[in-house]
C-alpha angles and dihedrals in degrees: 000000000000099000137008104188140051086231092067122089120251116247109244116208120194103211105212089166107158096336087114086077090219094305119126090199093055089046090058092046089054092050089056092047091049091051093048089049090058101253119155093214139022109213132196137181121246120201147133108232094217091052096044104047133026120235090256098049105121126218118263116244093256090049092052090055097055113010135082120238140061096245138024092257092051091048094046093048089064091053100050124120122194126247088250089054091055093049087051091050091050091054091044092052090052090051092049091048103245130114118256126223136164131184119225116220102186136036097255092050091046091057089053095045093048089056088059089068095216125186091253136018114217120209105201122224091251091062100047088103095039103109098186090048092050092049091050093051091047090063093069129071109227117108113270128231107202113199113208106194115149091008134128118221090252090057092050090050091049091052091050090048090054090052096046094041086055089057102264113140115244090217088071097053123098119184118213120210106224139170111209102219129100105247099009118212108252090230087064095054089098095191094173087067088061092062093039092053092052093050096041096046099035096237139116117271140210143154136259103198125209097160123110117264128004106282097099093048092049092047090051091056091048087054092053106269110170094195129033120190121189132168118248128198136174090226129010090208093066118111115257140094100268108034095092092057093048135094121239115233099266090049092048090051090050090052093051090048089051092049093052091047091051090051090055090051092048091060116167137319091250115099113214144125110297120226092245090056101056095080090055101043099087092040096053101035121076141234135207106264139177109270088201136359111303128199125221109268095027115135112243110242134168088259092058099042135063140171121246144151138301109060097220097115138047113335117247085235085077092055096117092047091055098045110092097024122110130249111252092200142007118288129201121220112283092013114137114253122240122201114201 
């Protein structure tokens, strides 16, 4: 599990994915931009096009609108980076000062990625029903991020059962609520399912956001997301399948700033007086006071007493204990009452 307390910062993953458009140089530029925007990790996607999609796999509607190629395999082949490229990007990320992640999308790529011993292993939404893939991932020890796009709760549970039955500890699994559409309609974000999955399945939870803008990501953090993943691009107008559903660097930085501000506002689960409140407590709270002039020996009644600021005298919570006792001295109107 990535986090266990509302006091802990959410992990922010800048999903570069394939927004490098097959260019190692652009991939490195995006790593720098992700770091400058405040992300904790820059994440890519590792795959071999001929192992990921069959020759007949058609393009999705969103891919047809913005990607090159007549089929998924043709499109994906233009977005591949080599294993050497990914090792280079891992070293480059370390030099820049940002964590490096990449998601494997086929078995051969998964074997390579697992050897990289990254901080997290991401299971993409498309592999949540891929039994051999799940069993392979379960044999390693890094925490798992399980993306749940297009899945029913029963399918998420089944995937977790495969992982845990293979010996992987449930305490190291975080499910990510995800809507697999680019961009995803905000009314399909379904953030309550994120929390419900975590509670129902006994795992950590987070959010992989494909909606436009930052509202859903910020709301997810306010609801307790321990991981937030969001696509980043240098330019939304670039050709490629994911650019339109991505944030440009200034927008990503604004999202990270918003996340960190929300975390400050969330505070802790302990209710208590905040440091900024102490100076106001006596001024705003109230004391039992003389409503009019009172003589020594008078019996305190509701007609003689009132409640007013400041709270430097007897608390109004002691009202019933004061009523019926006698004044031990004279009191002027509005003067706080003392009971000896």
